[in-house]
C-alpha positions as CSV (number, residue, x, y, z in Angstrom):
1,X,-12.3,31.0,4.1
2,X,-8.9,31.0,5.7
3,X,-6.8,27.9,5.8
4,X,-6.8,28.0,9.6
5,X,-10.5,27.7,9.6
6,X,-10.9,25.5,6.5
7,X,-8.8,22.6,7.8
8,X,-10.6,22.0,11.1
9,X,-14.0,22.3,9.3
10,X,-13.1,19.7,6.7
11,X,-11.7,17.3,9.3
12,X,-14.9,17.9,11.3
13,X,-16.9,17.0,8.2
14,X,-15.1,13.7,7.8
15,X,-15.7,12.9,11.5
16,X,-19.4,13.7,11.0
17,X,-19.6,11.4,8.1
18,X,-18.0,8.6,10.1
19,X,-20.3,9.2,13.1
20,X,-23.3,9.4,10.7
21,X,-22.3,6.0,9.3
22,X,-22.1,4.6,12.8
23,X,-25.6,5.9,13.6
24,X,-27.3,4.8,10.4
25,X,-25.4,1.6,9.4
26,X,-23.9,0.5,12.7
27,X,-20.6,1.2,14.5
28,X,-19.0,-1.9,13.1
29,X,-19.3,-0.4,9.6
30,X,-18.0,2.9,10.8
31,X,-15.0,1.4,12.4
32,X,-14.2,-0.7,9.3
33,X,-14.2,2.5,7.2
34,X,-12.1,4.3,9.9
35,X,-9.4,1.6,10.0
36,X,-9.0,1.5,6.2
37,X,-9.2,5.3,6.1
38,X,-6.2,5.4,8.5
39,X,-4.2,3.0,6.3
40,X,-5.3,5.0,3.2
41,X,-4.1,8.2,4.8
42,X,-0.7,6.6,5.4
43,X,-0.4,5.6,1.8
44,X,-1.5,9.0,0.7
45,X,1.2,10.5,2.9
46,X,3.8,8.4,1.3
47,X,2.7,9.4,-2.2
48,X,2.5,13.1,-1.1
49,X,6.2,12.9,0.0
50,X,7.1,11.9,-3.6
51,X,4.8,14.1,-5.6
52,X,4.1,17.0,-3.3
53,X,7.7,17.4,-2.0
54,X,9.7,16.4,-5.1
55,X,7.3,16.2,-8.1
56,X,8.0,12.4,-8.7
57,X,5.2,10.8,-10.6
58,X,5.1,7.2,-9.1
59,X,2.3,5.0,-10.3
60,X,3.8,1.8,-8.9
61,X,2.2,2.3,-5.5
62,X,0.6,-1.2,-5.5
63,X,4.0,-2.9,-5.9
64,X,5.3,-1.3,-2.7
65,X,2.0,-2.1,-0.9
66,X,2.3,-5.7,-2.0
67,X,5.9,-6.0,-0.7
68,X,4.5,-4.8,2.7
69,X,1.9,-7.5,2.6
70,X,4.6,-10.1,1.8
71,X,6.6,-8.9,4.8
72,X,3.6,-9.7,7.0
73,X,3.7,-13.3,5.8
74,X,7.5,-13.8,6.0
75,X,7.8,-12.4,9.5
76,X,4.7,-13.6,11.3
77,X,3.7,-17.0,9.8
78,X,5.4,-20.1,11.4
79,X,8.0,-21.9,9.3
80,X,7.0,-25.1,7.5
81,X,9.7,-27.7,8.6
82,X,8.8,-30.3,5.9
83,X,9.1,-27.6,3.1
84,X,12.5,-26.4,4.5
85,X,13.7,-30.0,4.6
86,X,12.5,-30.6,1.0
87,X,14.2,-27.6,-0.7
88,X,14.7,-24.7,1.6
89,X,18.5,-24.7,1.7
90,X,18.7,-25.2,-2.0
91,X,16.5,-22.2,-2.6
92,X,18.8,-20.1,-0.3
93,X,21.8,-21.3,-2.4
94,X,20.0,-20.4,-5.6
95,X,19.3,-16.9,-4.3
96,X,23.0,-16.5,-3.3
97,X,24.0,-17.6,-6.8
98,X,21.7,-15.0,-8.3
99,X,23.1,-12.3,-6.1
100,X,26.7,-13.4,-6.8
101,X,25.9,-13.3,-10.6
102,X,24.8,-9.7,-10.3
103,X,27.8,-8.7,-8.2
104,X,30.3,-10.3,-10.6
105,X,28.6,-8.6,-13.6
106,X,28.9,-5.2,-11.8
107,X,32.6,-6.0,-11.1
108,X,33.1,-6.8,-14.8
109,X,31.5,-3.5,-15.8
110,X,33.8,-1.6,-13.5
111,X,37.1,-3.4,-14.1
112,X,37.1,-3.9,-17.9
113,X,37.4,-0.8,-20.1
114,X,34.4,0.0,-22.3
115,X,34.2,-1.9,-25.5
116,X,33.2,-5.1,-27.1
117,X,35.1,-7.3,-24.7
118,X,33.3,-5.8,-21.7
119,X,30.0,-6.3,-23.3
120,X,30.7,-10.0,-24.1
121,X,32.2,-10.6,-20.7
122,X,29.1,-9.2,-19.0
123,X,26.7,-11.2,-21.2
124,X,28.8,-14.4,-20.5
125,X,28.6,-13.8,-16.7
126,X,24.9,-13.2,-16.8
127,X,24.1,-16.2,-19.0
128,X,26.3,-18.6,-17.0
129,X,24.9,-17.3,-13.7
130,X,21.3,-17.6,-14.9
131,X,21.9,-21.2,-15.9
132,X,23.4,-22.1,-12.5
133,X,20.6,-20.3,-10.7
134,X,17.9,-22.2,-12.6
135,X,19.7,-25.5,-12.1
136,X,19.7,-24.9,-8.4
137,X,16.3,-23.2,-8.0
138,X,13.9,-25.2,-10.2
139,X,14.1,-28.6,-8.5
140,X,14.1,-26.9,-5.0
141,X,11.0,-24.9,-5.9
142,X,9.1,-28.0,-7.1
143,X,10.1,-29.9,-4.0
144,X,8.8,-27.1,-1.7
145,X,5.6,-26.6,-3.5
146,X,4.8,-30.3,-3.5
147,X,4.7,-30.4,0.4
148,X,1.0,-30.5,1.3
149,X,0.1,-27.9,-1.4
150,X,-3.6,-27.7,-0.2
151,X,-2.6,-26.1,3.1
152,X,1.0,-25.1,2.9
153,X,3.3,-25.6,-0.2
154,X,5.6,-22.8,0.8
155,X,8.5,-22.2,3.2
156,X,6.5,-20.2,5.8
157,X,7.9,-17.3,7.8
158,X,9.9,-16.6,11.0
159,X,7.0,-16.9,13.5
160,X,7.6,-13.5,15.0
161,X,5.0,-11.0,16.3
162,X,3.3,-9.4,13.3
163,X,3.9,-5.9,14.4
164,X,7.6,-6.5,13.6
165,X,6.5,-7.0,10.0
166,X,5.5,-3.3,9.7
167,X,9.1,-1.9,9.7
168,X,10.2,-5.0,7.7
169,X,7.6,-4.1,5.1
170,X,8.9,-0.6,5.0
171,X,12.5,-1.9,4.6
172,X,11.5,-4.3,1.7
173,X,9.7,-1.4,-0.1
174,X,12.7,0.9,0.5
175,X,15.1,-1.7,-1.0
176,X,12.9,-2.1,-4.1
177,X,12.6,1.6,-4.4
178,X,16.4,1.9,-4.3
179,X,16.8,-0.6,-7.1
180,X,14.0,1.1,-9.2
181,X,15.3,4.6,-8.4
182,X,18.9,3.8,-9.4
183,X,17.6,2.7,-12.9
184,X,14.6,4.9,-13.5
185,X,15.0,8.3,-11.7
186,X,17.1,9.7,-14.5
187,X,14.1,9.3,-16.8
188,X,11.6,12.0,-17.7
189,X,8.5,12.1,-15.6
190,X,6.3,10.2,-18.0
191,X,8.9,7.5,-18.5
192,X,9.3,7.3,-14.8
193,X,5.6,6.7,-14.5
194,X,5.7,3.9,-17.1
195,X,8.8,2.3,-15.4
196,X,7.3,2.3,-11.9
197,X,4.0,0.9,-13.2
198,X,5.8,-1.9,-15.1
199,X,8.0,-2.8,-12.1
200,X,4.9,-2.9,-9.8
201,X,3.2,-5.3,-12.2
202,X,6.3,-7.5,-12.1
203,X,6.2,-7.6,-8.3
204,X,2.6,-8.6,-8.4
205,X,3.2,-11.3,-11.0
206,X,6.0,-12.7,-8.8
207,X,3.7,-12.8,-5.8
208,X,0.9,-14.5,-7.8
209,X,3.1,-17.2,-9.4
210,X,5.9,-18.1,-6.9
211,X,3.9,-20.4,-4.7
212,X,7.0,-21.3,-2.6
213,X,7.2,-17.7,-1.4
214,X,3.7,-17.0,-0.2
215,X,1.4,-19.6,-1.8
216,X,0.7,-17.4,-4.8
217,X,-3.0,-17.0,-5.7
218,X,-3.9,-19.8,-3.2
219,X,-3.4,-17.0,-0.6
220,X,-2.0,-17.2,3.0
221,X,-4.8,-16.9,5.6
222,X,-4.9,-17.0,9.4
223,X,-2.1,-14.5,10.0
224,X,-1.3,-13.8,13.7
225,X,-3.0,-10.7,15.1
226,X,-1.6,-7.9,17.3
227,X,-5.0,-7.7,19.1
228,X,-7.1,-10.4,20.8
229,X,-9.5,-12.7,18.9
230,X,-13.2,-12.0,19.2
231,X,-13.9,-15.5,20.3
232,X,-11.3,-15.3,23.1
233,X,-13.0,-12.1,24.4
234,X,-16.4,-13.7,24.2
235,X,-15.1,-16.5,26.4
236,X,-13.5,-14.2,28.9
237,X,-16.0,-13.8,31.9
238,X,-14.5,-10.5,32.9
239,X,-15.0,-9.0,29.4
240,X,-18.5,-10.4,29.2
241,X,-19.4,-8.9,32.5
242,X,-18.0,-5.5,31.6
243,X,-19.9,-5.6,28.3
244,X,-23.1,-6.5,30.0
245,X,-22.6,-3.7,32.5
246,X,-22.3,-1.2,29.6
247,X,-25.4,-2.6,28.0
248,X,-23.6,-4.3,25.1
249,X,-24.1,-7.8,23.7
250,X,-20.8,-9.7,24.2
251,X,-20.5,-10.6,20.5
252,X,-21.0,-7.0,19.3
253,X,-18.8,-5.7,22.1
254,X,-15.9,-8.0,21.1
255,X,-16.0,-6.9,17.5
256,X,-16.1,-3.2,18.4
257,X,-13.2,-3.7,20.9
258,X,-11.0,-5.4,18.3
259,X,-11.7,-2.8,15.7
260,X,-11.0,0.0,18.2
261,X,-7.7,-1.7,19.1
262,X,-6.7,-1.7,15.5
263,X,-7.7,1.9,15.1
264,X,-5.6,2.9,18.1
265,X,-2.5,1.1,16.7
266,X,-3.0,2.6,13.2
267,X,-3.7,6.1,14.6
268,X,-0.4,6.0,16.6
269,X,1.5,5.2,13.4
270,X,-0.3,7.9,11.4
271,X,0.3,10.6,14.1
272,X,4.0,9.7,14.3
273,X,4.4,9.9,10.5
274,X,2.6,13.2,10.3
275,X,4.8,14.6,13.0
276,X,7.9,13.5,11.2
277,X,6.7,14.7,7.8
278,X,5.8,18.1,9.2
279,X,9.3,18.4,10.8
280,X,10.9,17.4,7.5
281,X,8.7,19.9,5.6
282,X,9.8,22.8,7.8
283,X,13.5,21.8,7.8
284,X,16.2,23.0,5.4
285,X,15.9,19.6,3.8
286,X,12.2,20.2,3.1
287,X,12.8,23.6,1.6
288,X,15.6,22.2,-0.6
289,X,13.2,19.4,-1.8
290,X,10.6,22.0,-2.8
291,X,13.2,24.1,-4.5
292,X,14.3,21.1,-6.5
293,X,10.6,20.4,-7.3
294,X,10.0,23.9,-8.5
295,X,13.1,24.4,-10.6
296,X,15.6,21.6,-11.0
297,X,18.0,23.6,-13.2
298,X,18.3,26.4,-10.6
299,X,18.7,24.0,-7.7
300,X,21.4,22.1,-9.6
301,X,23.2,25.3,-10.4
302,X,23.3,26.0,-6.7
303,X,25.2,22.8,-6.2
304,X,22.4,20.4,-5.1
305,X,22.6,16.8,-6.2
306,X,19.1,16.5,-7.7
307,X,19.2,12.8,-8.6
308,X,20.5,11.8,-5.2
309,X,17.8,13.9,-3.4
310,X,15.1,12.4,-5.7
311,X,16.3,8.9,-4.9
312,X,16.2,9.8,-1.2
313,X,12.6,10.9,-1.2
314,X,11.5,8.2,-3.5
315,X,12.8,5.6,-1.0
316,X,11.1,7.4,1.9
317,X,7.7,7.6,0.2
318,X,7.9,4.0,-1.0
319,X,8.9,2.8,2.5
320,X,5.7,4.5,3.9
321,X,3.6,2.7,1.3
322,X,5.3,-0.6,2.3
323,X,4.5,0.1,5.9
324,X,0.9,0.7,5.0
325,X,0.8,-2.5,3.0
326,X,2.0,-4.5,6.0
327,X,-0.6,-2.9,8.2
328,X,-3.4,-3.6,5.7
329,X,-2.5,-7.3,5.5
330,X,-2.4,-7.4,9.3
331,X,-5.9,-5.9,9.4
332,X,-7.2,-8.4,6.7
333,X,-5.6,-11.4,8.4
334,X,-4.6,-12.8,5.0
335,X,-2.4,-12.1,2.0
336,X,-4.4,-12.1,-1.3
337,X,-2.1,-11.0,-4.2
338,X,-5.1,-11.1,-6.6
339,X,-6.6,-8.1,-5.0
340,X,-3.6,-5.8,-5.6
341,X,-5.2,-3.9,-8.5
342,X,-4.0,-0.6,-9.9
343,X,-7.5,0.9,-9.5
344,X,-7.5,0.4,-5.8
345,X,-3.9,1.1,-4.9
346,X,-2.7,3.6,-7.5
347,X,-5.6,5.6,-9.0
348,X,-7.5,5.8,-5.7
349,X,-4.4,6.9,-3.7
350,X,-3.6,9.6,-6.3
351,X,-7.2,10.9,-6.1
352,X,-6.7,11.1,-2.3
353,X,-3.6,13.2,-2.7
354,X,-4.9,15.5,-5.5
355,X,-8.3,16.1,-3.8
356,X,-6.8,16.6,-0.3
357,X,-4.0,18.9,-1.5
358,X,-0.6,17.8,-2.8
359,X,2.3,19.2,-1.0
360,X,0.3,19.5,2.3
361,X,0.6,16.6,4.7
362,X,-2.7,17.3,6.4
363,X,-4.4,17.6,3.0
364,X,-3.2,14.1,2.0
365,X,-4.5,12.7,5.3
366,X,-7.9,14.4,4.7
367,X,-8.1,13.1,1.2
368,X,-7.3,9.6,2.5
369,X,-10.3,9.6,4.9
370,X,-12.7,11.4,2.6
371,X,-12.1,9.5,-0.6
372,X,-12.1,6.1,1.2
373,X,-15.4,7.0,2.8
374,X,-16.9,7.9,-0.6
375,X,-15.4,4.7,-2.2
376,X,-17.2,2.5,0.3
377,X,-20.5,4.5,0.6
378,X,-21.1,5.7,-2.9
379,X,-22.4,2.3,-4.2
380,X,-25.1,1.7,-1.5
381,X,-26.1,5.4,-1.6
382,X,-26.3,5.2,-5.4
383,X,-28.4,2.1,-5.2
384,X,-30.8,3.9,-2.7
385,X,-31.0,6.9,-5.0
386,X,-31.7,4.7,-8.0
387,X,-34.4,2.9,-6.1
388,X,-36.0,6.2,-5.2
389,X,-35.9,7.5,-8.8
390,X,-37.4,4.3,-10.2
391,X,-40.0,3.8,-7.5
392,X,-42.7,5.1,-9.8
393,X,-41.7,3.0,-12.8
394,X,-43.3,-0.3,-13.7
395,X,-41.5,-3.5,-12.8
396,X,-39.7,-5.0,-15.7
397,X,-39.3,-1.6,-17.5
398,X,-36.0,-1.5,-19.4
399,X,-35.2,1.9,-18.1
400,X,-35.8,0.8,-14.5
401,X,-33.6,-2.3,-14.9
402,X,-30.9,-0.2,-16.7
403,X,-30.8,2.4,-13.9
404,X,-30.7,-0.2,-11.1
405,X,-27.9,-2.0,-12.9
406,X,-25.9,1.2,-13.3
407,X,-25.7,1.8,-9.6
408,X,-22.8,-0.6,-9.4
409,X,-20.8,1.9,-11.5
410,X,-21.4,4.9,-9.3
411,X,-18.0,4.6,-7.7
412,X,-16.0,5.4,-10.8
413,X,-18.5,8.1,-11.9
414,X,-18.3,9.7,-8.4
415,X,-14.5,9.6,-8.2
416,X,-14.2,11.2,-11.6
417,X,-16.9,13.8,-10.8
418,X,-15.2,14.8,-7.5
419,X,-11.8,15.0,-9.2
420,X,-13.2,17.3,-11.9
421,X,-15.1,19.5,-9.3
422,X,-12.0,19.9,-7.1
423,X,-9.7,20.6,-10.0
424,X,-12.2,23.3,-11.3
425,X,-12.9,25.1,-8.1
426,X,-9.9,24.3,-5.9
427,X,-7.1,23.2,-8.3
428,X,-4.5,23.0,-5.4
429,X,-6.8,20.7,-3.4
430,X,-9.1,21.1,-0.4
431,X,-6.2,22.0,1.9
432,X,-3.6,23.6,-0.5
433,X,0.1,23.8,0.1
434,X,1.2,27.0,1.9
């Protein structure tokens, strides 16, 4: 089958799966899967830029996604005046002291010639700066977290529209990627994977433990929304009348309307990113990136700055993951750092890219939709299959109980099985790179 025919057929298959879900399980379920599928496709597109274009093995996806979620809180939530009065300025001063310490250490490294004196001077600056930072930060942090900890206990945000948090999430992730890239991109691919995973875990640990920033594991809920609330639609006479005219219950119509509005916003972002990624892929820059991916030594011999280009695309891919993280927190309406698990935001995104076809933007998007649909639907389908298989067995049978209990593990089994099948029969993915 030619690629021109294969791609539309595969996307038609995914559309049929979503429509079938709507018919069998309800359109609410189908739209929930669609919205998360759109966000997953954006994450897969970001990872595909790094791996498919440049061969960078980044397994710290969840750290960049979490920074996007943090941006949603910092931009959209209203500030907490009492917390700012209690310790906000002192926290700002502490952060400035920390930044100044790093800056002075960098100046020392540049100005003093290599040797023992430079080493001791750098250590002295870092130790003194750390002590000053902690002296300013610790009491301010305690003061902020003691302000109504049951409902706030943090500084809050800027109170701006939450859509503005999406580019801010991309910028935060890009900044973190620049810091990581400057220190880790010179490493071999396996060491780069270890470094990115470790740094992602550090980001998650900070979000979980620094309550003054975003309430830690107590979560931030009730984030503003870019679409109307369902209850507001249900109380709007015009909306109720239009829903009744179409034969819909106002409650069902309001939930469908909100989910469709989210889908429209997310689809616009995805289409814009695909267009930009395709333009980049077909440009001289895209050809240079693939040349570097295929043979770094030859590209460097032709005068290309391999490390700088790797840093560039690492930042771009991470920024897209941060954007997707802000969008996902917007959809959820809350920031829950405890849910940022490697299984969901690293392994699953990598499966999407590999199954869809690394190096092909449309393949990554297809993998995002297909794998997310399977991730959601495999467990209920598996339970139905197990109920069918065990229907003739006696109640209380150990084998029946074991099979029914095993249905909960069908997700991992199915992901592994699909990955093996695709790697065996289509090792370059369902829509391979041209």
